[in-house]
N, C-alpha and C positions, 0 to 999 in steps of 0.2 A: 572535605565535603561535610556540610552541616545539614543534618536531617531536621526538618521543621515539624513534620507531622506524618501520620499514616492515613491512608484512605483506600477505598475500593477502586480498582481499575475502572469500573464502570462510571465512577464519578468524574473521570477526566475525559473530555471529548477528544476524539481522534484529531480534531482540528488543531489541538495544542502541541502534538508531537512533531518534532523536527528531525532529529538524527538519533541513531542507535550506536551505542558503544558497549563492548564487553567490559565488565568490571573484573579486573584480575587483582587479587590481593598480594600485598607485599608478604614476604615470609613471616614477619612478625605479626601480621594481621589475619593470618589464615583462620584462626579459631573464631575471631569476631565476625569475619566474613561468613563462615559456615553457619554460625549461630543466627546471623541476620537472614541468610538465605533460607534456612529451615523454618524460622519463625514466620517470615513473610509468606513462604509457600504454604505452610499449614494453616495460617489464618486467612489466606487468599486476599492479601492486601498488598499495597505498594507503599513505598516511602516517597515523600515529596521533600526535596532538599534544594540547597543552593551550593554552588562551588564556582570558582573562578576558572574559566577556560580562556587562555590567552590574556586579554586585557578586559574581559567582560564578565560580570557576575551573571551566571547562568542558572536558570531554574531547571531542575532535573527530576525525573521519576526513576526510582530504583526499584527494579522488579525481578522476581525470580523468573528464570528462563532456562528451560532444559536442565542443565546441571550446574548452573551458576547464576550470577546476577547480571542483569542488563541495565545500563544507565541510558535513559532516553532524555535528550535535551527537550525542553518545552519552550514554547513561545510564551512571553508575558502577554497578558490580556491586551495591552495597548499595541502589541505587534500583530494582532490578528485583524485583517481587513474585514470590514463589514460587507455583507452581500450588497453588490452594487445596485440592484433593483429587486423589486418584489417578483416572485415567481408566480406565474398564473397557473392555477390548478384546474384545467378543464374537466368537465364531467366525463367519466369513463364508464362504459357500459359493463355489465356483469360478464357478457360474452367476451369482450376485449380483455378484461382482467383474467378471465379463466384461460384464454388462449395464451396470453403472455406467461402465466404461471406454468402452463403445460410446456411451453418452449423452454423456460428456465429449468424446469425439472428434467427435461429430456437432454439438456446440455450440461447438467451438473456433473462434475467429476472432481476428484481430489486435486489439490494444488500441488504441482511439482515444479519448483523454480528452475530446475535444470532444463525444462522445455522452452524457456523463454530467453531470447537474446536481443540485444540492442542492434537491430538490423541497420539502423542509420549509421551507427559507429562502424559496423563491419563494412558497409558500402563505402564510407568515407575513407577508411583505412585502405581498401582496395584501390580507390581512385588515387590516393596519395602514393601508394606503391607503384601504380601504373605511371604516374607522372614522374616519379624518381627514375624509372626505367625508360623514360623518353617516349612513352606512348601518348598519342593524342587523346585528349579528354573531350568527349562529346556530351553536351548538356542534354538532359532529358526534355521531352516535349511536355509543356504544362498540361496537367490533368484538366479534363473538361468538367464543368460543374454539373452535378447530377440534379435532375428535377426531383421535386417532392414525390414521395411514394405513398401508396395506400398502406398504412400500418397493418390493418387487418389482413390484407392480401399477403403482405410480406411475412407476417406471423404464420399464416396458414401454410404458405409454401415452405417456410423453415421447419415447421412442425411436421409436415408431411415428409420432407426429406430426412429429418432426424429419425422418424419412425421407420422409414424404409431402410435406413442405415443400420438401425438396431436389429431389424429382422434379418438382414444380410449376415450379421455376425453370429 
């Protein structure tokens, strides 16, 4: 791995990050690893480097993470697709923005990755298991398309429900 330069994490857009890898040092490199980890951590910077993964030269970010270093592969600029069309930014009223912020605040909680599962993969595995055991597989009925909703009405209902839920606890 060849370090090209150092930069602030905020200088690299999330759009460039691809995959995460734990960096584990060889026994002979433990001191250099620890020195790099502590220096990056204390300066609150990351290293930008290049290395070969498989048959491709890969751009990477090396960053302190918990008790070690994380290597995140990065896309090169020419690998990032441009936005396919311009985004329209309609006028938002102060009341709409206030209500949206209240809903977000009411629903804010700490991130716990153990709470989330790939339900599609779980259902697929169950279907495969059922098929292996000779059970008949029945396809689901297609979902009906929902009509457009009034955003303010939906926000009001959600906020009211969240407030009632908090009062119940």
